[in-house]
N, C-alpha and C positions, 0 to 999 in steps of 0.2 A: 431511617434504619429500623428494622424490626427483628423479632426473634421467632419468625415463622419457620416451621419445618419445610425442608426442600426435598423430602424423600420421594414424592411423586413427580415423575418427569412431566414436562409439558408436551402436549400432542398438537402438532401443526400439520394438518392435512394428512395424518397418518405417520408423520415423521416424529420419532421419539427424540425429544430434546432434554437431556439431563439438566438439572438445576443445582447440581452439587459440584464439588471439587473432584478432579480425577487425580488420584495419587496411588501409585503402585498398582494400577489396574482396578482400583476400587473407587466407586462414587461415594464421597464422604461429605458430611456436613462440615462447615467451618468449626475449628476447635472451640471457638467461643459461642457457637450457635447463631451467629449474627447473619443477617441477609441484607441485600439492598435491592431496590426496584429497577426494573428495565422499562423504559418509557417508549411508547409508540409516538414518534414525532408527527404523525399525521393528525392526531387529535389530542396529544398530550396525556393520554390515558396510560395507566399502568398495565403492562402486558403480564408481568409475573414478578416474583421475587426469587433471587438466586443467592447461593452461599457467598458470604463476604469473608474472604480469607484474612487471617492475621499473620504475624511474623512466624509463629510456630508452624502454621500450615505451609508457608513458603519454604522453610528449612526442611520440613518433612518431605516435600516434593523433591528438593535437591537430594535428600537421602535416597529416595526411590530411583531417581535418575542415575545417581552414582552407583547404586547397587546393580542396576540393569546394564550399565555400560560395558563391562568386560564381555559378557555373553553376546550382546548385540554387535560389538565391534568384531567379535570372532565369527559372527554369522556369515556364511558365504555370500558374496555379492549377488549371486543369482537368486538366493533365497530372499534377500532384502528387496531385490527388483520385483520378484513375484508378488510380494506383499504390497508394494507400491502400485503395481499394476491392478491388484484387486481393489485398492483404494480408489483408483481411477474409475474402475467399473462400477463400484457402489455409488460413487458421487454422480456419475452419469445417470444411473438408474434412479437416484433420488433428486435429480436436478430440479424438477419443478417444485418439490416441497422445500428444498433449500432456498430456491429463488424467492418463494413466498415468505419464508422466514426472514430473509435479508430485507425484503420490502417492509415487513412488519416492524422490525426493530431499527432499521436504518432509514426508512422512508423512501428509498430510491424507487423509481418506476420499475415495474416488472420487466420490461425489455432490457433495461440496464442490469437488473438483478440476474436475469437469465444469462446475459453476456458475461457477467462476473463469474457465475458458477462454471460456465464452459471454460473460461480462462483459468480459473482456479484448479479445475480438474486436470487441465493440461500439465500443470506442474508435477502432479503425480505420475503422469505418463512419461513426461520428459525425463524426470529423474529416475524412473524405473529403467529407462534406457541407459542413462549415464552411470548408474550404480555399478555396472559391470565394466566401465571404461575409466577407472581410476588408474591410469597408466603412468608408471615411473620412467626413469631414463637410465641408460648405462653408457658411459663414455670413457675414453682414455685420457688420463691427465696429460696436459701438454708436455710435461717432463718425461712422460713415458714410464714413470716409476710405479704407477698404480692405476686402478680403475676407479671411476667415480660412479657410485650407485646411488640413485635418488628414489626415494619412496614417498608416497603421500598417505599419511596415517590419520585416522579420525581424531579430532582434537579433544573430544571428551564431552562433558556435560555442558549444554548450551542453554542460555536464557533467551527466549524469544518474546519480544514485546511488539504487539501489533496495534494498528490504529482502528478507528471506528468506520472510516469511509469505505474500505473494501474488506469487510470482516472475513470473507472466505478466501479471497485471493492472497491477502497478505499472510494469512495463516499457512496456506499450502506452499507459498513461495519460500517460506522459511523451513517448515517441517519437512517437506519432501527432500531437499538437498541434505538437510541434517541427517535424516534417516538413511539416505542413500550412501552417505559417507561413512556411516557406522556410528554416528553420535546418538546420544540420548538428549531429551529436551524437556524443559519446563516452559510452557506457553502461558503468557499473561496477556489475554485479549483486552481491548478497551472496555471500560465499564459501561459506555454508552451502547455497545453492540456486542455483548458477550455470548449471546445464544447461538449464533452461527458457529463459533469456535467450539462450543460444547457439542453441537450436532456433528461437526467434523471429527471431533475426538471419538465420539461413539462409533462413527463410521469406520475410523481407523482400527478401533478395537474389533469391530465386526470383521474387518479384513484380515485380522490375524496379527496385528502389531502386539508384541509381547508386553506384559505388565511392566510398568516403570519406564518403558522406552519413551512414551509420550505422557506427560503430566500436564494438567491444566489448572491454573490458579486464577480465580476471578476475585477481584477485590476493589473496594472503593478507597482503599488506603495504599495506593500504589507506591509512593515513596517509602513509607514505613516498612512495607513488606519487601520491596525489591532491594533496598540498601543492604540488609544483612545477607541476602542471597548473593548479591554481587561481591560481597566480601568473603564468601565461603571459598577456601582454596581449591575445592573440588570443581568449581565452575571455571571453565576455560574460554568461554566464548559468549559474547553478547551480540545479538542482532536486533536492531530497533528500527521501526518505521514510525515517523511522527514529526513533530515540529523541530526546527533547529534549536530553539531555546531548551526544550526538554533533552534533545540530543547532547547539547553541550553539558548539561547537568549529569547525564548518565556517563559521558566520557570521563568526567572528573571522578565519579565513583569507580569506574572501571580502571582508572589509572593506578589506584592503590593496589590492585591485584594484578596489574599488567595483563588485562584480558585482551584477547583478539576481538576487535569490534567491526561490525558492519553497520553502517548508519545510512539510512535512506531518509533524508530530512526534507526541509521545505523547498519550495520552488517558486519561481516568478517567470514563467515561461513566456518568451517573446514569440509572436506569430507574425512573420514578415510576408507581406503580399506586394509583389512588384507589379508595375504597370502591365507587363506582358503576361501576367498569370491568367489562366483559364478561370474566369469569374465563377462559373458554375461549380467547378471543382473546389475553388477556394472557399466559397460559401458553405458547401457541404463539409469541407475539411474543418472549417472553424466551428461549425455546429458540433462536430464530433469532439474536437479538441477542447471546446469550451463547455459543452453541456453534458458531457459524460458525468453521471452521478450528480447532475444539477450544478456542475462547476466545482464540486467538492472533491477535487483530485489534485495531488501535488504536481501532476503533469498538465493540468488545465492551462489553456491559453489565457494568460493573465494580462498581457499587453499586446494588443493587436495593432501592429504598425502597417499602415496602408499608404502606398505611394500616391502622390498628389493627383495624378492623372485619372485614377479610378476611385479615389476616396469617397466621393459623393455617391456614386452608384453602388459601390460596395456597402456603404453604411445603410442606405435606404433599403436595399435588398435584404441585408441581414436583419434590420429592424422588422421588416414584414414577416420574415421567417420566425424570428424569436417571439414576436408578438402573437403569432398564431399557435404557439405551443400550448397544449392543454395541461393545466396545473391541477393537481388533485392528490388524494391519497395514493401512495405507491402501490398498494395492493389492488387498486381498481384497474381493469384491463385498458381503459381508454386513456389513462394518465401517461403523459410524456415527460412531465417534470414534477417530481414529488417535493415534499417539504425539505427544508434544511434540518440538520440533526437536532438543534436545540434553539432556545430563544436567544441565547447569547450570540449565536451565529447570525441570526436574523438582524439583530441590532448592529452587529459589526458591519455586515454587508450594507445596510441602509446608511450607516455613518460614512462609509467610503463613497457611496453614490452622492450623498449630500455634499461632501467635501469637494468632489470633482465639479459639481454644479456651482458651488460657491467660487471655485477657481476659474469659472468661465466656460466649462464644458456644456454641451447641449444634449438634452434628453430626447431620444427618439421614440422610445417605448418603455413601459414599465416604470420602475422607480418609486412606486407608492406602496406603503405598508397595507396589507389586506386586513380585514376584520375577521373575527371568528377564531375557532380553536385550531390548534396546529401551528407549526413553525414554517409558514410559507413566505416566499418572496417571489415576485413576478419576474419572468425573464426580462432583462433590461439591457438596452443598448444606449451607451453614452458616447458621443463623438466629440471631436476636437478637444480631447483630453490633454491638458498641458503636462509636460514632462515632470513637473514638480507636484502633481496631485498625489495624494496618499495611495490611491489604487494602482498607481504606476510603480510604487515602491514597496507595497505590501501585497501578500497573497489575498486575493478577494475571497476565494473559497465559497463561491456562490454563483447564481445564474446571471452574472453581469458581464457584458462584453464592453471592454474599454478600447475605443478606436482612437488611434493616435496618428497624426499626419507626419509623413516624411518625404524628403525630396530626392536623396541620392543614397547610394549603397554604403559609402563610408559613414555617413551620418547615422543611418539606421543600425549598422553594426556597432558603432560606438554606443548608441543608446541601448541596444539589446544587451550589451556586455556591462552596462553601468549598473550592476547589482551585485550583492554578496552571494547570490544564488547562481546555480548553473546546472539544473537538472535536465530539463527538456527544452527544445526549441523547434519551431516549425518554419519552413520556407516554401513559398509558392511562387514559381516562375517557370516559364516555358523554355528558358535558356539554361541548358544543362550545365554549361561551363560556369555560369553565374551561380547556379544552385549549389554546385559542389564547392566553388570558391567561397561562397558565403558560409556554407556548412563548416568548412575547415576553420574559418575565422571566428565563429561563434564559440564563446566560452561555455560549453554545455556538454554534459556527458552523453546526451542523446539528441539527435536531430532527425526530424521527419521531413523528407523532401517530397512535396506535393502529396502529402498524406496527413490525415488528421489523427491517426492512431499510431503510436510509437511502441507500445508494449508488446512483447512476445516472449513466451517462456524460453525460447531458444536463443534469445538475444540478451546481452549483458545490460542489466538495468541498474542505473546509478548516476550520480552527479559529480560535479567538480565544485571547487570552492566550498562554501558552507552548505551545499546541498547534500554532502555526505561523504562516506568512506566505503570503499569496497564495491562489489557488484553482486546483484542477485540475478538469477536466471542464467542460462547458457552453462557451459562447462565451468566458467569462472565462479559461478554461484556454488558449485559443488566443492571446488578447491578452497573456497573461503571457510569451509567446515573441516579442513584438514591442516595438519602440520607437515612441513616438508622435512624429511630426514635424509641426511647425506651419510653414506657409509663408504669409507676409503678401504679398498680391498685390493690385494695383489694376488693374481693367480697364474 
């Protein structure tokens, strides 16, 4: 931690990236003047220092959001929609610079970063369209004595906490529906990748978002800063994306103030490949589902169940494809797989691989720690993984494909559901009846059938069991930022 001034913004390919806190429309140093470093995972170098907020800064941001709420809630939906449309346009115009920034602080390969920026921008466009469609209901009471009038009103000040693995998409997936609904927000991005959120906040101000509607707090003292914010009675909503462990802790804090909570938590996604699957499509699908962001995604295929008849061919083909992927700094054009986000992630992934091998699994490619600077791990395929290996029961969060053998449908569904998580699942089969039957039986909030990509701004994103509460995206994601009011009236 240092006491270096953050007044001068960072320049990334012509993109202005503030390094201060955004409160009430002003870029401010932390009250205590402290900063913390943002690290480039490709070589472990320091990119820059940014403001390190304390408790006073967090509560000042809540002050700003609360002060801005009445006017923003009263802003006509069309006006809110036009501002969000302008956010989409600016993000599209600056897409290449933002992608480079993501690669710089997150490490992901540029093609992945470009895909994330396009996906993130779509939330601005989608919720610009949804902002004018917050439609209530009118019905007649069954007794005939009165009418039932239902309205959806903005919930108020929202605290938004985003993870490091998708620093642009997770920010816009929360900010866009919050603003569309008429809410104001305090965004707390992950300390590992805060620069993207700061760039997006500047973009939103450039698009005409009024002062105080969006505030951004960066801090290395997350728990200390967030606890009093969540206890503030003016805060009415918490939206968090991150690990299940942290989500449980935040839910306990939110319970004291009875906050409405959206929780997108951990995953342990099963990827089911049946004997009749199109192998070419299945291999492409698993590469997308497994290797997006180098496997550092909550929707990543964590357990790849392959039926006995095709297991050997599937594994060998997957190993050839994975072993040929180019590993390097995310910002280099030729890179297909960038580094993991930090050294702890590398150590965890390697420990999971070693545990599987100790339990009798077979290594087909990768699995060896590289030398040199940066937090790299090679694309790895491990086959014949036993059900009791750690990587079957924990999120790998890295470029490791865990291939598990199965014989029949009932067996694999039982295995797929044998987890506390239930975020995403993938099924590959040419039998449509089987595919839909299996999809219905899987305990998962989302299922991709013969597809390796499940996310879409127009679809409800979220999980069951300990993978979360509520939904993001789609119309449901907008309603999660509203309160439903019923008015009994007789006319």
